[in-house]
N, C-alpha and C positions, 0 to 999 in steps of 0.2 A: 209859438211856446207848449209847453209839451204839460199835459194836466197831471198831476199825479197822485192825486184822490181821482178813484171813481165817482161818480151820480150813487148816490143813496135817494133812490125815490119810492114809491108804494109798485107792488108786483103783485100779478097773482099768479097764485101756482095754484097748478088743474093737478090731483091723483087721476091716474088714466085710469084704477083698475075701479075706482067707485065715482068719479067723474064730479067729487068734492070740489070745492074750493076756496082758497086759503089768501087772505089779501093782505101781506102785510112789507113792512118797506125791506129792499135789498140791493146790492148791485150788480145784481145780475145782469149778463145779459142777454136778450136775443131780441126774434126777427116777428114774434108771431104777437097780436095784440086780443084781449079782447074788451065788450062791452059790458059796464059793470059797474049797478049802477046808477046811468049813466053816463058816466066817465069813462073812458076808454084808459084801459092801460094796459104795461107789458105780460105777455103768460110765459110761461115757464111751464112747461108740461113733465110728472113726476113719473116714478116706476111705483117707488114706494110712503105713504105719508100714516100719521096717524091715523090717519079713517082709515088703509088696506090691510096693518101690517097688522098679524099676530099678534105680539108679545100688547097690542092694544084694545083689541079689538077683543080679544078674552080665551081667543079659537086657543088660543097656545096652552091656559093651567087647561084647559077640556080635553089636551089631544095629553096634558101633563099627569092629572089624575087619572083619566084610563087606563095609560098606561104600564100607572101605579097597583090598580087592580091587576089589571091583566100578570104582572106580575108577579102578587098579594094569593093570587090564584092556582099559579105552577107552580112555587115553591109550597103551596098547603095540600095542594089536590090529590098527592100520589102519597099522601101521610095519612097509616093508617091509629083508629085512636083505640090505645091500650087499657 
């Protein structure tokens, strides 16, 4: 008999950029495992997570502000005072 629902179990997701570990429940399939707090969990490697994504780390807002400042300087640097 075929199972129709996948197994919902605790899984560790690791951000490969920062090395941070997120433990949550998931149905993702993986062959890797990791020992975390005395428990062996399935491991799934992520390229980007909330630990490394620029929108969550604030790096995106810094770039946006600096580009707005550059835009202002370009717009008003060539104008002469009256």
